[in-house]
N, C-alpha and C positions, 0 to 999 in steps of 0.2 A: 482602495480602502480596506477590503478584506472582511472576513467574518470576524465577529467579536465574541463568539461563544468561548467559554473557557472550561473544557472538559477535564483538564488536568492543570498542572502548575503553570503552563504557558498558554498565552492566548493563541488562537488560530489566526495566523496572518502570514503573508508572503515570506517574511524572513524566517519565521520558525518552520514553516513547511519546507522551504528550500534547505535549511540546515538538517532537518530530519531526513529528507530525501537523500541528501549527500551522504549522511551517515549510513543509511540503508544500502546505498550503492557501494560505498566503501566496504561494508561488511559482507555483502552478498553478491557483488558484481552487477553486470547488466544483462544477464540472461533471464528472460521471462520465466518465472516459476510456473506459469500456467500452460504455456505452449512449448517451452524449451528452446525457443529461438533467441538469438542475441538481439540487442538494441532496445532493451526495456527503457521506457521513458517516464514511467510513473511508479509509485509505490502502492502495493496492494497490502491491506492489513489482513493477516490470517484470521485473527479474531476481529470481526468487523467493529468499527467505531460504534455502530448502533447497538451491537451486542454488549460491548464493554467499553464505554468512553474513556475509562482510565488507562486503556492500553494504546491510546492514540499516538503517544510519543515513544513507545517502547520499540527500540530498534530490532529486538528479537522477534517482534510481532510483524515487522514489515518485510516484504519481499518485492524484488523488482518485477514489473509487469508492463507489457505494452498497454497503451490506453484502451485499445479495442478489447483486449483480453480482460482487463480490469473491469471495463464497463459491462462486458458480457457476463462476468461472474456476478456483478452487483453485490448484494448482501447475502448471496447464497453461500453455503458452506463450501470450502475448498473441495473440489471433486477428488475422488480417490485416484483418478487417472492423472490429475494435475495437468490436463491438457485442455486448451480452449475449445478444441473440436468437440468436446463433450456437450457444449451448449449449442 
């Protein structure tokens, strides 16, 4: 069923998330921006959704990340080292 909040012009649901993720991977590849290794499987928001919900669907705000790296960062600012080992 998916979440129904609407932080921007599109509802948050599986189809919109999949389209956004595909656009981010197309623009930025599949190398994790946090650890530098290939095989990213999620999208991390540089400016977190919590900090600015209007940037949820901004492809320029998304970067490829591994699920573990993305979870490790959480809502923290992107570290200056841009490496998951910093956590």
